[in-house]
N, C-alpha and C positions, 0 to 999 in steps of 0.2 A: 828219738824212741817213737816206736810205732802205736798209733793210735788205735786203742781198743773200742770197738764199736758197742759192745756190751757194757762198758763201765760209762758210758755217756751220760750226762745229766739232762738231756734233752728227754722229753716225753716221747714216747713211741707212739706212733699213729697207728689204729688198729683198724681193719677193713670192718665196717659196720654193714650188716645186712640191710637190704633195700626195705624190708617190713619194719625196720625202727624207725622210719621218718614218718613224721605225723600224716603227710598227705598221700602217703601210699594206701591207707584205707578208705580213702575217700570214694563213695560208689559213684558210678558213670552216672551223668546229667540225664535226665529224661529229655528226650529230643521234642516234647510237646510244648509249644509255647505257654508262657506262665506269665501273670500280670507283672509289670514293672514295679520294683519297690517305690514307696512313696520318696521324693525328693527331701532332703533335709532342707530347713530353713537357713537363710543366710544369703550374702552377697557372694557371687562367684562361683554359684554352683554350675555344675556342668550337666546339660542335658542331653540325653540320647537323641539321636536323630528320629524324628518321628514320635517320640513321647511327649506327653503334655508335661509342662514345666511345673504346673501350680501358681504362675504368675498370671494374673489376669492381662497386663499389659504386653506379656509375650504371646499370648494366645493367637493361634493361626485364625485368620479372616479369610473366609470363602470368597475368592474373587472371581465375578461372572467369566465366564468364557466366549469366545466369539460365537460359539455354538449357541449358546443361550441368550447372547443379545439377538441373534437372527432369528431364533424362534419366538422370543418375546416381541420383536419389531414385527414378524410376520402377522402375528396374531392382533397386534395393535393396529396394524393398516387393514387387518379384515374388518375390525370395528370402524375404523374411519373412512372406510370405502363408502358409507352411507353419509349423505350431506347433512343429516341432522346432528351428526358427530362432529363436524368440522370446526375448526378453530374460528371463534367470531372475530378476532381482529386478523386483518389479512397482512402478511408481511413482517410478521414478528413470532419469535418463536415463544411458546407457550406450554405450559405443563399440558399433557393429553388428558382427555375427559377420563373420568373415573374407570368406565368401562374398558377403555384401553389400557389403562394401568392395572388392572386385574391380575394379570400374569407376572408383573415384575416382582423379583423377590430380592431380598439383601439391598444392596446400594446401586441397584439399577434405576436410573431416571429415564423417563420417557417424556419427550416434547414432540410437538407437532408444528407445523407450518402451513398455512395456506397462502398459494401466490396466485395474483391475477396474471393474466397473459402479458408477456414481457416484463415482469416484475423479478427483482433479484433481493435475495437475503443473504447476508454472510453467515457461515458456521459460526458457532460460539467455540473458542479454544477448549480442548478437552481436558487440561490441566497435566499435572504431572504424571509421574510413573504409576502411582497409585489408581489414576483414573486414566491412563493414556490410550484406552480405545473405544470404539463407539462403532455404530452400525447406522445406515441410511437406508430406508425402504420407501418406495414410492407407493402411496396408497390409492391416488387419482391422479389422471391428468398426464402430462408429459413435461419432464424437467431434466437438466443437466447440471453437473458439478463442474464449475471451473476453479483450477487452481492458479494460481499467479504468484511471481517472484515478489520479492520486497520493492523493487522499481516499479512493479505494476503490469510486467510482461506476462501474458498469458503462456503458462507452463503445460497445460493439459485440459482437456474438455472430455468429460465422460457422461455417456446418458445414463440416466437412471433407468432400471428396467422395473416392472412390477412382479416379475418373478425371481428377482436377483437382489441381495442386499449388497450394499456398497460399506467395505468396512473401511474405517478411518483409523489412522494412528494420530498420535499427539500432533498437534500442529495448528497453525492458522492460515490464513489466507486462502479459505475455500469459500465459495459463492454457490448458491443454488439459483438457478435461473429457469423460470417458467418459459418454455420454447414451444408450448402448444397454444391451442386456440380456447383453451376451457381453464377453469381452476385448476390448480396443481396441489396435492396434499401431500406432505412428507413426512415421515415420521423418523426421530432420532432417537437411538437408545443408547445411553452412555453410562459408565458405571465408574 
């Protein structure tokens, strides 16, 4: 017996006009930027990139750039060029005097060392990834930075210049040596 489509018990699907769908009447979004909606409280919230999260422990902290380190070191070395502001203890890293630290912002630390002729001092380690960079700047005199291998072999010798900053990466086994005939003063800015 042939099957009659008109007597079928299945419901017929009807074509629905596009205007009957609820999202069809949504107006177009304004292209102007709007403020981000507040984030709901709770664990596991998803934050949009670049938007504040509302959680203090997730707040972005500004990390100083190499350019900021260099500008701060240049200004601190201009102050330390005067002998009245040189570190009193020779051969030891010390916090720079207050006038030299005036430009430092955020988490920058400024230290200075004064070396007598033929004296040397080790550069302190810069730490982990959060504080993995720094800058050396010569304020007075003549000095070289010596980099050595773990077995003590000299790998590199670089002269510090009064017109140029020396950028440091995280690491150790660096030493400063006064190679001149007068006191050398070096500024170190790290963050």
